[in-house]
C-alpha positions as CSV (number, residue, x, y, z in Angstrom):
1,X,-31.1,-46.9,40.6
2,X,-31.1,-42.8,41.9
3,X,-28.2,-43.9,44.3
4,X,-25.9,-45.4,41.7
5,X,-27.1,-42.9,38.8
6,X,-28.7,-45.4,36.8
7,X,-31.9,-44.7,34.4
8,X,-34.1,-47.5,33.1
9,X,-32.7,-47.0,29.8
10,X,-29.4,-47.9,30.6
11,X,-30.5,-51.8,32.0
12,X,-30.0,-53.7,29.0
13,X,-31.4,-57.4,30.6
14,X,-33.7,-58.1,33.9
15,X,-32.8,-61.2,35.7
16,X,-35.4,-62.2,38.5
17,X,-34.5,-64.4,41.0
18,X,-36.4,-65.7,44.2
19,X,-39.2,-67.8,44.8
20,X,-42.2,-65.5,44.9
21,X,-40.9,-64.2,41.2
22,X,-42.8,-67.6,40.4
23,X,-46.3,-65.1,40.5
24,X,-47.5,-64.0,37.2
25,X,-48.3,-60.4,38.4
26,X,-44.8,-60.1,39.9
27,X,-43.3,-60.6,36.3
28,X,-45.4,-58.2,34.8
29,X,-44.9,-55.8,37.3
30,X,-41.3,-55.7,37.1
31,X,-41.4,-56.1,33.2
32,X,-43.7,-53.0,32.8
33,X,-41.5,-51.0,34.8
34,X,-38.1,-51.9,33.0
35,X,-40.2,-52.1,29.6
36,X,-38.8,-55.4,28.7
37,X,-39.2,-59.2,29.3
38,X,-37.6,-60.3,31.8
39,X,-35.2,-63.4,32.3
40,X,-35.8,-66.6,34.4
41,X,-32.4,-68.3,33.6
42,X,-31.4,-69.0,37.0
43,X,-32.9,-71.1,39.4
44,X,-34.8,-69.0,41.5
45,X,-34.8,-71.2,44.8
46,X,-31.1,-71.4,44.6
47,X,-29.5,-68.6,43.2
48,X,-29.0,-66.7,46.3
49,X,-27.9,-69.7,48.5
50,X,-25.4,-70.3,45.8
51,X,-24.5,-66.3,45.5
52,X,-23.6,-66.8,49.0
53,X,-21.9,-69.8,49.1
54,X,-19.8,-68.4,46.3
55,X,-19.0,-65.2,48.6
56,X,-17.9,-67.1,51.3
57,X,-15.7,-69.3,49.2
58,X,-13.9,-65.8,47.7
59,X,-13.9,-64.8,51.3
60,X,-12.1,-68.1,52.7
61,X,-8.7,-68.4,52.3
62,X,-9.1,-72.2,52.8
63,X,-10.8,-72.6,48.7
64,X,-9.6,-71.2,45.6
65,X,-12.2,-70.2,42.6
66,X,-12.4,-68.7,39.7
67,X,-11.4,-65.1,39.3
68,X,-14.8,-63.2,40.2
69,X,-15.2,-59.3,41.1
70,X,-17.5,-58.5,43.8
71,X,-17.4,-55.1,45.8
72,X,-18.8,-54.5,48.6
73,X,-20.5,-51.0,49.2
74,X,-21.1,-48.8,52.6
75,X,-24.6,-48.8,52.2
76,X,-25.5,-45.2,54.5
77,X,-23.3,-42.6,54.8
78,X,-20.9,-41.8,57.5
79,X,-19.7,-38.5,58.9
80,X,-17.1,-37.5,61.4
81,X,-17.7,-34.7,63.8
82,X,-14.6,-33.4,65.9
83,X,-14.4,-31.3,68.0
84,X,-11.7,-28.1,68.1
85,X,-9.7,-25.5,69.5
86,X,-11.6,-22.8,71.0
87,X,-10.7,-20.3,68.8
88,X,-12.2,-22.4,65.4
89,X,-15.4,-23.6,64.5
90,X,-17.2,-27.2,65.1
91,X,-15.6,-29.6,62.0
92,X,-17.5,-32.2,60.1
93,X,-16.8,-34.1,57.1
94,X,-18.3,-37.1,55.4
95,X,-15.7,-39.8,55.3
96,X,-17.8,-42.5,53.6
97,X,-20.3,-41.5,51.4
98,X,-23.1,-43.4,50.4
99,X,-22.2,-46.9,48.1
100,X,-18.7,-46.0,48.7
101,X,-16.3,-49.5,48.4
102,X,-16.0,-51.4,51.2
103,X,-13.3,-52.5,52.7
104,X,-11.7,-49.0,52.8
105,X,-9.4,-47.3,55.1
106,X,-8.8,-43.2,54.7
107,X,-6.3,-41.0,57.0
108,X,-7.2,-37.7,58.4
109,X,-4.7,-35.3,59.5
110,X,-5.8,-32.9,62.7
111,X,-3.2,-29.6,64.3
112,X,-4.1,-30.1,68.0
113,X,-2.0,-29.4,71.5
114,X,-4.6,-31.1,74.1
115,X,-6.4,-34.9,73.3
116,X,-9.7,-34.2,71.0
117,X,-12.9,-36.1,70.6
118,X,-14.5,-38.0,67.0
119,X,-17.8,-38.4,66.8
120,X,-18.8,-40.7,64.3
121,X,-22.5,-41.0,62.9
122,X,-24.8,-41.8,60.0
123,X,-25.2,-38.6,57.6
124,X,-28.4,-39.6,56.8
125,X,-30.8,-40.9,60.0
126,X,-34.0,-41.7,58.0
127,X,-32.6,-43.6,56.1
128,X,-30.9,-45.9,58.6
129,X,-33.0,-49.0,59.9
130,X,-31.2,-48.2,63.4
131,X,-32.7,-46.1,66.3
132,X,-29.9,-44.2,66.9
133,X,-27.8,-42.4,63.9
134,X,-24.8,-42.0,66.3
135,X,-22.1,-44.7,65.8
136,X,-19.4,-43.8,68.6
137,X,-17.3,-41.5,70.2
138,X,-13.6,-42.2,69.5
139,X,-11.2,-40.1,72.0
140,X,-7.9,-39.2,70.8
141,X,-5.4,-39.4,74.1
142,X,-1.5,-38.3,74.5
143,X,-1.4,-35.0,72.4
144,X,0.7,-32.3,73.6
145,X,2.0,-29.3,71.6
146,X,5.5,-29.5,69.8
147,X,8.8,-28.4,71.4
148,X,8.4,-25.3,70.0
149,X,4.9,-24.6,71.3
150,X,3.3,-25.3,68.2
151,X,0.4,-27.5,67.4
152,X,0.8,-31.2,66.9
153,X,0.1,-32.9,63.5
154,X,-1.9,-36.0,64.7
155,X,-3.0,-38.3,61.4
156,X,-5.7,-40.4,62.2
157,X,-6.9,-43.8,60.4
158,X,-10.5,-44.7,60.0
159,X,-11.7,-47.5,58.3
160,X,-14.6,-49.5,57.4
161,X,-13.8,-53.5,57.4
162,X,-14.8,-56.1,55.6
163,X,-18.1,-56.6,57.6
164,X,-19.3,-52.8,57.2
165,X,-18.2,-52.0,60.7
166,X,-16.6,-48.4,61.2
167,X,-13.7,-47.4,63.6
168,X,-11.0,-45.5,64.4
169,X,-8.3,-47.9,64.0
170,X,-5.0,-45.8,64.4
171,X,-3.7,-42.4,65.8
172,X,-0.2,-41.0,65.6
173,X,2.0,-37.8,66.2
174,X,4.0,-37.1,63.4
175,X,7.0,-35.4,65.3
176,X,10.0,-33.7,63.7
177,X,13.6,-34.3,65.1
178,X,16.8,-32.9,64.0
179,X,19.9,-35.1,63.1
180,X,22.9,-34.7,65.3
181,X,25.7,-33.5,63.4
182,X,28.1,-36.0,65.4
183,X,25.4,-39.1,64.3
184,X,25.5,-37.5,60.8
185,X,29.7,-37.3,60.5
186,X,29.7,-40.9,62.1
187,X,27.8,-42.3,59.6
188,X,29.4,-40.7,56.7
189,X,32.3,-41.7,57.6
190,X,31.3,-45.4,58.1
191,X,30.1,-44.8,54.3
192,X,33.5,-43.2,53.2
193,X,35.0,-46.2,55.2
194,X,33.1,-48.3,53.3
195,X,33.5,-46.7,49.8
196,X,37.4,-46.6,50.5
197,X,38.2,-49.9,51.6
198,X,36.2,-50.8,48.0
199,X,37.9,-48.5,46.0
200,X,41.5,-49.9,47.5
201,X,40.4,-53.7,47.0
202,X,40.0,-52.8,43.5
203,X,43.1,-50.9,43.5
204,X,44.9,-54.2,45.0
205,X,43.2,-56.2,42.7
206,X,44.2,-54.1,39.6
207,X,47.1,-56.3,37.8
208,X,50.2,-54.4,37.3
209,X,52.0,-53.8,33.9
210,X,54.5,-56.3,34.6
211,X,51.8,-58.7,34.8
212,X,50.3,-58.1,32.0
213,X,51.3,-60.7,29.2
214,X,51.7,-58.8,26.4
215,X,53.7,-55.7,28.4
216,X,56.8,-56.4,27.3
217,X,56.1,-56.1,23.5
218,X,54.3,-53.1,23.9
219,X,56.9,-50.2,22.5
220,X,57.9,-47.5,25.3
221,X,58.4,-44.1,24.3
222,X,60.4,-41.3,26.2
223,X,59.8,-37.6,25.7
224,X,62.3,-35.4,26.9
225,X,60.7,-32.3,29.0
226,X,62.6,-29.3,29.2
227,X,62.2,-27.7,32.4
228,X,60.8,-24.2,32.3
229,X,62.2,-21.3,34.2
230,X,61.3,-20.6,37.7
231,X,58.7,-17.4,38.0
232,X,60.2,-14.5,39.9
233,X,60.5,-14.6,43.6
234,X,57.9,-12.0,44.6
235,X,58.8,-9.7,47.9
236,X,57.2,-10.0,51.2
237,X,55.2,-7.1,51.1
238,X,53.4,-8.6,47.7
239,X,52.4,-11.4,49.8
240,X,50.9,-9.2,52.7
241,X,49.0,-7.5,50.2
242,X,47.5,-10.2,48.2
243,X,46.6,-11.9,51.6
244,X,44.7,-8.6,52.6
245,X,42.9,-8.5,49.3
246,X,41.7,-12.2,49.5
247,X,40.1,-11.2,53.4
248,X,38.4,-8.3,52.6
249,X,37.1,-10.3,49.6
250,X,36.3,-12.9,51.7
251,X,34.3,-10.5,54.4
252,X,32.2,-9.3,51.5
253,X,30.4,-12.4,51.3
254,X,27.8,-13.6,54.5
255,X,28.3,-16.4,56.2
256,X,25.9,-19.3,54.7
257,X,23.9,-21.0,57.9
258,X,24.2,-25.2,57.5
259,X,20.2,-26.0,57.7
260,X,20.0,-28.4,59.8
261,X,18.6,-31.7,58.4
262,X,15.1,-33.4,59.8
263,X,14.0,-36.6,60.2
264,X,10.0,-37.7,60.7
265,X,9.3,-39.6,63.4
266,X,5.5,-41.3,63.8
267,X,4.3,-41.9,67.7
268,X,1.4,-44.4,68.2
269,X,-1.1,-42.6,70.9
270,X,-4.2,-44.7,72.3
271,X,-8.1,-44.3,71.2
272,X,-10.6,-44.5,73.9
273,X,-13.8,-45.9,71.9
274,X,-17.3,-45.6,73.5
275,X,-19.5,-47.5,70.8
276,X,-23.3,-46.4,71.1
277,X,-25.3,-49.9,71.1
278,X,-28.4,-49.5,68.9
279,X,-30.4,-51.9,71.4
280,X,-30.9,-51.5,74.7
281,X,-29.1,-53.6,77.7
282,X,-32.3,-55.3,78.6
283,X,-33.3,-56.3,75.0
284,X,-29.6,-57.1,74.3
285,X,-29.7,-59.6,77.6
286,X,-32.8,-61.1,76.1
287,X,-31.4,-62.3,72.8
288,X,-28.5,-63.4,74.4
289,X,-30.4,-65.5,76.5
290,X,-32.6,-67.0,73.2
291,X,-29.3,-67.5,71.7
292,X,-28.1,-69.6,74.7
293,X,-31.5,-71.5,74.4
294,X,-31.4,-71.9,70.9
295,X,-27.6,-73.3,71.3
296,X,-28.7,-75.7,74.1
297,X,-31.9,-77.1,71.9
298,X,-29.6,-77.4,68.8
299,X,-27.0,-79.8,71.0
300,X,-30.0,-81.7,72.6
301,X,-31.4,-82.4,69.3
302,X,-27.9,-83.4,67.6
303,X,-27.9,-85.6,70.4
304,X,-31.4,-87.4,69.6
305,X,-30.1,-87.8,66.1
306,X,-26.8,-89.4,66.9
307,X,-28.8,-92.0,69.5
308,X,-31.6,-92.5,66.5
309,X,-28.7,-93.0,64.0
310,X,-26.6,-95.6,66.5
311,X,-30.0,-98.0,66.5
312,X,-30.3,-97.8,63.1
313,X,-26.7,-98.6,62.1
314,X,-26.8,-101.4,64.5
315,X,-29.6,-102.6,62.9
316,X,-28.0,-102.5,59.1
317,X,-24.5,-103.7,60.5
318,X,-25.7,-106.9,62.6
319,X,-28.2,-108.0,59.5
320,X,-25.4,-108.0,56.9
321,X,-22.9,-110.0,59.9
322,X,-25.6,-112.7,60.4
323,X,-25.7,-113.1,56.3
324,X,-22.6,-113.2,56.6
325,X,-19.6,-114.3,58.8
326,X,-21.5,-114.9,61.7
327,X,-24.0,-117.3,59.7
328,X,-22.0,-120.4,60.0
329,X,-21.8,-119.7,64.3
330,X,-25.5,-119.5,64.7
331,X,-28.1,-121.7,64.5
332,X,-30.9,-121.6,62.5
333,X,-33.6,-120.9,64.9
334,X,-31.8,-118.1,66.6
335,X,-30.7,-116.7,63.3
336,X,-34.6,-116.6,62.3
337,X,-35.3,-115.1,66.1
338,X,-32.9,-112.3,65.8
339,X,-33.7,-111.4,62.1
340,X,-37.1,-110.6,63.3
341,X,-36.2,-108.6,66.5
342,X,-33.7,-106.4,63.9
343,X,-36.8,-106.2,61.3
344,X,-39.5,-105.2,64.4
345,X,-36.7,-102.3,65.4
346,X,-36.3,-100.7,62.2
347,X,-40.0,-101.0,61.5
348,X,-40.7,-99.0,64.5
349,X,-37.7,-96.9,64.1
350,X,-39.5,-95.6,60.6
351,X,-42.7,-95.6,62.4
352,X,-43.5,-94.9,66.1
353,X,-39.9,-94.3,67.2
354,X,-39.6,-91.7,64.0
355,X,-39.7,-88.8,66.7
356,X,-38.5,-90.2,70.2
357,X,-36.5,-88.9,72.7
358,X,-32.6,-89.4,72.8
359,X,-33.3,-91.5,75.8
360,X,-35.8,-94.0,74.2
361,X,-33.5,-94.6,71.7
362,X,-30.8,-95.2,74.0
363,X,-32.7,-97.5,75.6
364,X,-33.7,-99.4,72.6
365,X,-29.9,-99.9,71.7
366,X,-29.1,-101.3,74.8
367,X,-32.3,-104.0,74.4
368,X,-30.9,-105.1,71.5
369,X,-27.3,-105.8,72.5
370,X,-29.0,-107.3,75.9
371,X,-30.1,-110.0,72.9
372,X,-27.3,-110.5,71.2
């Protein structure tokens, strides 16, 4: 409650689940802590399993469930430490705080001239149930200074996925490139050509006045315009003086330099990840070996159950056939004998044959087929 900043007074009701909550002392202790009676409206033994099944259905693309909001969180805060240039101090930043929503991604921006290293670790080592607080080291490679000698701008994306696993997913260098004037003019001319073509098409499609059905009925008004007298001719000397004045005025203004247009390009760079394993190699190999043994044991158990079910299916199938389609093709004596064998096999399955090896069931089925 301290982590999510809640007080006891903020809790309106308490629902308890789990088989242990049936113990009166447990109920009493919980009720005393919250200062109110606890509720037991859910099935204590099934509530967790039902919740897990619902969460699996929500995450699965094969099922469509009613809208239900479940927000996963990061249980332990994660920080990132990075190597810096010689003239800078070491950098540390907590990227995901405790109870931060997950899955979630963040982008960090660095300015570097050389490859650099990031180290992820849990901010509170005392709170984690792992022997090592370090998560891993990530080296961002292929970083060099920009063309103008400045530090390159590097964007690094860190992520906690649906399973709560932290990783440095991508890194990219942001480069600014000047747009070539020739390419820009070609692009502009292409746009102008498109626009001109559209304008020409519009002008060609515009109907003339003679094609308008009402053009002949419209009155035409003519106006007599008197030509204005021509202006007095200026001498060559006056022309030269005017041109000199224009040149002087233009020279007074400084020429305006064209600003080059910049284009941003993201170039992805490789990341070398070195995770810190929380288990030693010997212990990890032992767990892998035990897992293999359990998988083999499950396989053998399935084969044993399949062999046992095959014997049981044979008994029920032939009992139905003897009382049905096969009844008229078998004598009373053979029918009684075979029915007795089926009954003995059924009794054996539920008594001495309840827990036998796979081979015993295979032999029993073969024995039944011989008596057909």
